[in-house]
C-alpha positions in Angstrom: -9.7 1.0 -14.4 -7.1 1.8 -17.0 -7.7 0.9 -20.6 -4.0 1.1 -21.5 -2.6 -1.8 -23.4 -0.3 -4.2 -21.6 3.3 -3.7 -22.6 5.4 -6.6 -23.9 8.1 -6.2 -21.2 8.2 -4.5 -17.8 11.1 -2.7 -16.2 12.4 -3.9 -12.8 10.7 -2.3 -9.7 14.0 -0.7 -8.7 13.6 1.7 -11.6 10.7 3.3 -9.8 12.5 3.7 -6.5 13.0 7.2 -5.2 16.5 8.7 -5.0 16.1 9.1 -1.2 14.6 5.9 0.2 12.4 6.2 3.3 9.1 4.4 4.0 7.3 7.6 3.1 9.1 8.1 -0.2 8.8 4.4 -1.1 5.1 4.5 -0.5 4.7 7.5 -2.7 6.9 6.0 -5.4 5.1 2.7 -5.4 2.1 4.5 -6.9 4.1 4.8 -10.2 5.3 1.2 -10.3 4.9 -0.5 -13.6 7.0 -3.5 -13.0 4.2 -6.0 -13.8 0.8 -5.8 -15.5 -1.2 -5.5 -12.2 -0.9 -1.7 -12.2 -3.1 -1.6 -15.3 -6.3 -2.7 -13.5 -5.7 -1.7 -9.9 -7.0 1.6 -8.5 -3.7 2.3 -6.7 -0.8 0.6 -5.1 -1.4 -0.4 -1.5 1.8 0.1 0.5 2.4 -1.1 4.1 1.6 1.0 7.1 2.5 1.1 10.8 5.5 2.1 12.9 9.1 0.8 12.9 8.2 -2.4 14.7 9.8 -5.6 15.9 6.8 -7.5 14.3 6.0 -7.2 10.6 3.0 -9.0 9.2 3.0 -9.8 5.4 -0.1 -10.7 3.6 -0.6 -11.7 0.0 -2.1 -8.8 -1.9 -4.7 -6.1 -1.3 -8.3 -7.0 -1.8 -11.2 -5.0 -3.3 -11.7 -2.8 -0.2 -8.0 -2.3 0.3 -7.6 -1.3 -3.4 -10.2 1.3 -3.0 -9.1 2.6 0.4 -5.3 2.5 -0.3 -4.7 0.8 3.1 -3.8 -2.8 3.9 -6.2 -5.1 5.7 -9.3 -2.9 6.0 -11.8 -5.5 4.6 -13.2 -8.8 5.9 -9.8 -10.4 6.2 -8.5 -7.4 8.0 -11.3 -7.8 10.6 -10.2 -11.4 11.2 -6.6 -10.3 11.6 -7.7 -7.6 14.1 -9.6 -10.1 16.1 -6.7 -12.5 16.1 -4.3 -9.8 17.2 -6.6 -8.8 20.0 -6.7 -12.5 21.1 -3.0 -12.7 21.0 -2.7 -9.5 23.1 -1.0 -7.6 20.3 -1.9 -3.9 19.6 -2.2 -3.5 15.8 -0.9 0.1 16.1 2.5 -1.4 17.2 2.7 -3.7 14.2 3.8 -3.0 10.6 1.4 -4.6 8.2 2.0 -5.0 4.4 1.6 -7.3 1.5 3.9 -9.2 -0.8 2.1 -7.8 -3.8 1.1 -4.1 -3.8 -1.6 -4.1 -6.5 -5.0 -5.9 -6.5 -5.2 -8.7 -9.0 -8.8 -9.4 -9.8 -11.3 -10.9 -12.3 -14.9 -9.7 -12.9 -17.9 -11.6 -11.6 -20.9 -9.5 -12.7 -20.4 -6.2 -10.9 -18.0 -7.7 -8.3 -14.2 -7.9 -8.5 -13.0 -11.2 -7.2 -9.4 -11.9 -5.9 -7.2 -13.7 -8.4 -3.9 -15.2 -7.2 -0.8 -13.4 -8.4 1.6 -15.4 -10.6 5.1 -16.2 -9.6 6.4 -13.6 -12.0 4.2 -10.9 -10.5 5.2 -11.9 -7.0 8.9 -11.7 -7.9 8.4 -8.4 -9.7 7.0 -6.8 -6.6 9.4 -8.4 -4.1 11.9 -5.5 -4.2 9.3 -3.2 -2.6 8.8 -5.7 0.2 12.5 -6.2 0.7 13.1 -2.5 1.0 10.4 -2.3 3.7 12.2 -5.1 5.6 15.6 -3.5 5.1 14.4 -0.2 6.5 12.5 -1.7 9.4 14.7 -4.7 10.4 11.9 -6.5 12.2 12.8 -9.3 14.6 10.0 -11.5 13.4 8.1 -11.5 10.1 4.8 -13.4 10.0 3.9 -14.5 6.5 0.2 -15.1 5.9 -0.6 -17.2 3.0 1.2 -18.9 0.1 2.1 -15.8 -1.8 3.9 -14.2 1.1 5.6 -17.5 1.9 6.7 -17.9 -1.7 8.1 -14.4 -1.7 10.2 -14.7 1.4 10.8 -18.4 2.0 10.8 -19.8 -1.6 8.6 -22.0 -3.7 9.6 -25.2 -1.9 8.2 -24.0 1.5 5.2 -25.9 2.7 3.0 -24.5 5.5 1.5 -28.0 6.2 5.0 -29.2 7.2 6.4 -26.1 8.9 3.5 -24.2 10.6 4.6 -22.9 14.0 8.3 -23.2 13.2 10.6 -20.2 13.0 12.5 -20.1 9.7 15.5 -18.3 8.4 15.2 -16.8 5.0 18.0 -17.1 2.5 17.4 -13.5 1.4 20.2 -11.2 2.8 17.8 -8.4 3.6 16.1 -10.5 6.2 18.0 -10.7 9.4 15.0 -11.6 11.6 13.1 -14.9 11.8 10.1 -15.8 9.7 6.9 -17.5 10.9 4.4 -18.8 8.4 0.6 -19.1 9.0 -2.6 -19.1 7.0 -4.1 -16.0 5.4 -7.2 -14.7 7.3 -9.2 -14.8 4.1 -8.8 -18.6 4.1 -10.5 -18.8 7.5 -13.5 -16.9 6.1 -13.9 -19.5 3.4 -14.3 -22.4 5.8 -18.0 -23.3 5.6 -18.4 -25.1 8.9 -18.8 -22.8 11.9 -17.0 -25.0 14.4 -14.0 -25.6 12.1 -13.9 -21.9 11.3 -13.7 -21.0 15.0 -11.0 -23.6 15.5 -9.0 -22.0 12.6 -9.4 -18.6 14.2 -8.0 -19.8 17.5 -5.0 -21.5 15.7 -4.4 -18.3 13.7 -4.4 -16.2 16.9 -2.0 -18.8 18.5 0.4 -18.4 15.7 0.5 -14.6 16.2 0.9 -15.1 19.9 3.9 -17.3 19.2 5.5 -14.5 17.2 4.9 -12.0 20.1 6.3 -14.4 22.6 9.5 -14.8 20.5 9.9 -11.1 20.4 9.5 -10.7 24.1 12.0 -13.5 24.7 14.5 -11.8 22.4 14.0 -8.5 24.2 14.7 -10.1 27.6 17.8 -11.8 26.3 19.1 -8.6 24.8 
């Protein structure tokens, strides 16, 4: 963890972009991003990974294990995601997976580092990285998992309780495809009742299957 003092102001993320933009050069450049204070306490930036794909999955931010490994969705929430993808008959190796915020925001609890929700300012500071990923990949469907991802791509007024299972159009010009919002897999892990937790897993998998069905329908129409 860095002991550097937090600066009073932060430059925009675009100042850290590489001159030649590809997914590889963006991922490398993201390690030097200082567009918000989260870089001060994170081990590293965690960029997206996967192929150029019709389906992109966007989570909220890396967790403790992702921060250490430098890869998205390798911890407990990642295992829930993997199980849901399998249930939805989606091969994770065919999906691009990323997060709306690239650095782990946390607070100490004894020796543990617990997730802390990114602020609106931090989400917006990191959004240029996500939009470049989208611009390069041009996915047909983007699945937003959790409020932070939904806020980044669909705006603060979006409510999952009102629009779950509905395909949305983002007002952001970089997003030509449709956006489908669902819960973040970590929220499923926090459900204490086993029966309710299992029902939530099934609904989560059904949301992913809906995205895959939309892509298949578009491919046939094309």
